[in-house]
C-alpha distance (Angstrom), angle and dihedral (degrees) to the residues before:
residue distance angle dihedral
X1 . . .
X2 3.95 . .
X3 3.81 95.6 .
X4 3.80 92.3 50.1
X5 3.75 90.8 47.6
X6 3.72 95.3 46.7
X7 3.88 91.3 47.0
X8 3.77 92.1 50.9
X9 3.83 94.0 47.4
X10 3.80 89.2 49.4
X11 3.82 95.0 49.9
X12 3.90 99.0 39.8
X13 3.84 94.0 81.9
X14 3.73 90.8 54.7
X15 3.82 98.7 47.6
X16 3.72 113.7 108.7
X17 3.78 130.6 -148.3
X18 3.85 111.4 -62.9
X19 3.80 93.9 17.0
X20 3.73 120.7 144.1
X21 3.84 131.6 -145.1
X22 3.84 115.7 -156.0
X23 3.82 120.2 -164.2
X24 3.68 115.5 -163.2
X25 3.76 112.9 -129.2
X26 3.79 133.1 154.6
X27 3.81 142.9 -127.5
X28 3.78 80.4 -113.1
X29 3.72 86.0 74.5
X30 3.84 87.3 68.6
X31 3.82 100.9 29.6
X32 3.80 112.1 20.2
X33 3.77 118.3 -162.0
X34 3.80 123.2 -122.6
X35 3.84 108.6 -94.1
X36 3.84 93.1 24.2
X37 3.67 97.1 78.8
X38 3.73 99.4 135.5
X39 3.77 91.7 44.0
X40 3.74 89.7 53.4
X41 3.87 92.0 46.8
X42 3.89 91.5 53.2
X43 3.82 92.5 48.5
X44 3.77 90.5 50.2
X45 3.79 90.2 49.5
X46 3.84 90.7 51.7
X47 3.96 88.8 53.8
X48 3.79 86.9 50.8
X49 3.73 93.0 47.2
X50 3.75 91.2 50.7
X51 3.84 92.7 50.8
X52 3.80 89.1 52.3
X53 3.63 93.5 49.2
X54 3.87 91.1 47.9
X55 3.86 91.1 52.6
X56 3.84 92.0 46.0
X57 3.69 95.6 46.4
X58 3.82 102.5 35.0
X59 3.80 93.2 124.4
X60 3.81 95.4 50.0
X61 3.80 126.2 104.7
X62 3.79 100.2 -112.7
X63 3.66 135.3 65.6
X64 3.79 129.9 -124.5
X65 3.86 127.2 -148.9
X66 3.75 138.3 -178.2
X67 3.87 114.2 -159.6
């Protein structure tokens, strides 16, 4: 999660009005497969990180998505 967070914080000052940030997650974040536990956990964490940033930055001029 740290690399995604650092990358977002570094990029945020350079985003222009109407910009979008897309964080790549996975369906495994909602329904992890057996044997891929850590993959599912990290994808779930990305979804949570996206939700936190959306709530912290809801008045900003750019949009944030997790797909």
